[in-house]
C-alpha positions in Angstrom: 0.0 0.0 0.0 1.1 3.5 -0.8 0.2 6.4 1.3 -0.7 9.6 -0.6 -1.1 13.0 1.1 -3.9 15.1 -0.4 -5.5 18.5 0.4 -8.9 17.3 -0.6 -9.1 13.8 1.1 -6.4 13.8 3.7 -4.0 10.9 3.8 -5.3 8.0 1.6 -3.8 4.5 1.1 -4.0 2.9 -2.3 -2.7 -0.4 -3.6 0.4 0.3 -5.8 -1.1 -1.7 -8.6 -3.8 0.7 -8.9 -1.6 3.8 -9.5 -1.8 5.3 -13.0 1.5 6.1 -14.7 1.7 9.0 -17.3 5.1 8.5 -19.1 4.6 12.0 -20.7 2.7 13.6 -17.8 -0.4 15.6 -18.4 -0.4 18.8 -20.5 1.1 21.5 -18.5 2.4 19.0 -15.9 4.9 16.9 -17.8 7.1 16.2 -14.6 4.2 14.7 -12.7 4.1 11.1 -13.7 2.0 9.2 -11.1 -1.6 9.6 -10.2 -4.4 7.6 -8.6 -8.1 7.9 -9.2 -10.3 8.7 -6.0 -14.2 8.6 -6.4 -15.9 11.9 -5.8 -19.2 10.4 -5.0 -20.6 6.9 -4.3 -21.6 6.2 -7.7 -18.3 6.8 -9.2 -19.6 9.2 -11.9 -17.1 11.8 -10.9 -13.6 11.1 -9.9 -10.4 12.9 -8.9 -7.1 12.2 -10.7 -4.9 12.7 -7.7 -1.2 13.5 -8.1 1.0 11.2 -6.0 3.6 13.5 -4.3 1.7 16.7 -4.9 -1.1 16.9 -2.2 -2.7 19.9 -4.0 -2.7 18.6 -7.5 -5.9 16.9 -8.5 -8.2 17.0 -11.6 -11.9 16.3 -11.6 -12.5 13.7 -14.3 -15.4 11.6 -15.6 -16.0 9.2 -18.5 -17.2 11.4 -21.4 -20.1 9.0 -22.3 -21.7 9.8 -19.0 -22.4 13.3 -20.6 -22.2 12.6 -24.4 -23.3 9.1 -25.4 -22.0 9.6 -28.8 -18.4 10.8 -27.9 -15.8 9.3 -30.3 -12.4 10.2 -31.3 -9.5 8.6 -33.2 -6.4 7.7 -31.3 -3.3 8.2 -33.5 -1.1 5.3 -33.6 1.9 7.2 -32.3 0.3 7.2 -28.8 0.2 3.4 -28.8 3.9 2.9 -27.6 3.6 5.4 -24.8 1.0 3.2 -23.0 2.3 -0.2 -24.5 -0.9 -0.6 -26.3 -1.3 -4.0 -27.9 -4.1 -5.2 -30.2 -5.5 -7.4 -27.2 -5.6 -4.3 -25.0 -8.3 -2.3 -26.9 -11.0 -3.8 -24.8 -9.3 -2.7 -21.7 -8.9 1.1 -22.7 -10.5 3.6 -20.3 -11.1 7.2 -21.5 -11.6 10.1 -19.1 -12.0 13.8 -19.6 -11.0 16.6 -17.4 -13.7 18.7 -16.0 -13.5 22.3 -15.0 -15.9 24.1 -12.6 -16.6 27.7 -13.4 -18.5 30.4 -11.6 -18.6 28.6 -8.3 -20.2 25.5 -9.8 -22.8 27.2 -12.0 -21.0 26.1 -15.1 -19.1 22.9 -15.8 -17.0 22.2 -18.9 -15.3 19.1 -20.2 -12.1 19.0 -22.3 -13.2 16.7 -25.1 -10.3 17.8 -27.1 -7.7 16.3 -24.9 -9.0 13.1 -23.3 -7.1 10.8 -21.1 -6.7 7.3 -22.3 -5.3 4.6 -20.2 -4.4 0.9 -20.7 -6.2 -1.0 -18.0 -3.7 -3.9 -18.3 -0.7 -1.9 -17.3 -2.2 1.4 -15.8 -0.2 3.4 -18.3 -2.0 6.6 -19.6 -1.5 9.4 -22.0 -3.5 12.6 -22.6 -4.2 12.7 -26.4 -4.8 15.6 -28.6 -7.7 15.0 -31.0 -7.5 16.7 -34.4 -11.4 16.4 -34.8 -12.9 20.0 -35.1 -16.1 19.4 -33.4 -14.4 18.5 -30.2 -13.9 21.5 -27.9 -11.5 22.1 -24.9 -14.3 23.6 -23.0 -17.5 21.9 -24.0 -20.5 22.6 -21.8 -21.7 19.8 -19.6 -23.8 21.4 -17.0 -26.7 20.5 -16.3 -25.3 17.2 -14.9 -25.9 13.5 -15.7 -29.4 12.4 -16.5 -29.9 15.3 -18.9 -27.9 14.0 -21.9 -26.8 16.3 -24.6 -25.6 15.6 -28.1 -22.3 16.6 -29.6 -22.3 19.2 -32.5 -22.5 17.6 -36.0 -19.2 15.8 -36.6 -17.4 16.6 -39.8 -17.1 13.8 -42.4 -14.2 11.5 -41.3 -12.3 12.1 -44.5 -11.8 15.9 -43.4 -10.5 15.0 -39.9 -8.1 12.1 -40.6 -4.6 12.8 -41.3 -2.1 10.5 -42.9 
C-alpha cells in the first residue's frame, strides 16, 4: 500500500497496482508522472485524478459518455507505444476527460479535445490531442448527468483524418 497525502481527502492509502502512470505527464504537468483515481461520490460518476507526491494537484474527471453518449475520437497510432498498447488491450482502454468548474459551480465544462486514455492492463496513460474540429477544450456539460446532450454535428471523417 502506498500512502498519498492530499489536500482534498487527507491521507489516503492505495494499492500500488492501482496507480496510473503517465510517461509524458499531463499537458502543462509533464514532470508529474504518477496519479491515482479517487471517487468523488458513491456512484463513481465523478472522480479525482490525484497526483502522487503533490497534495494540492488533482483534476476532476469523468468518463465522457456519462455526458455525451455519442463521444468518439480517433487515437493516433503514435500514442500506442507510450501506453504499451497491444491489439488485445483495446478492450481494456479507459477514457476520461478533465472537467472544469466555473463560476462557483454554475457552469461545468469538459475537455473533449484532450481526453486521457489509459491501458487497463498496465495502468499506463496518456493525454491525447484530438484533431477532430467538433471536439472542444471547454465543452459545456452542465446540467449534470441524467440530462444528456448531443455533440455538435461531426465533420465527415475524410476531413479530419490525417495520414
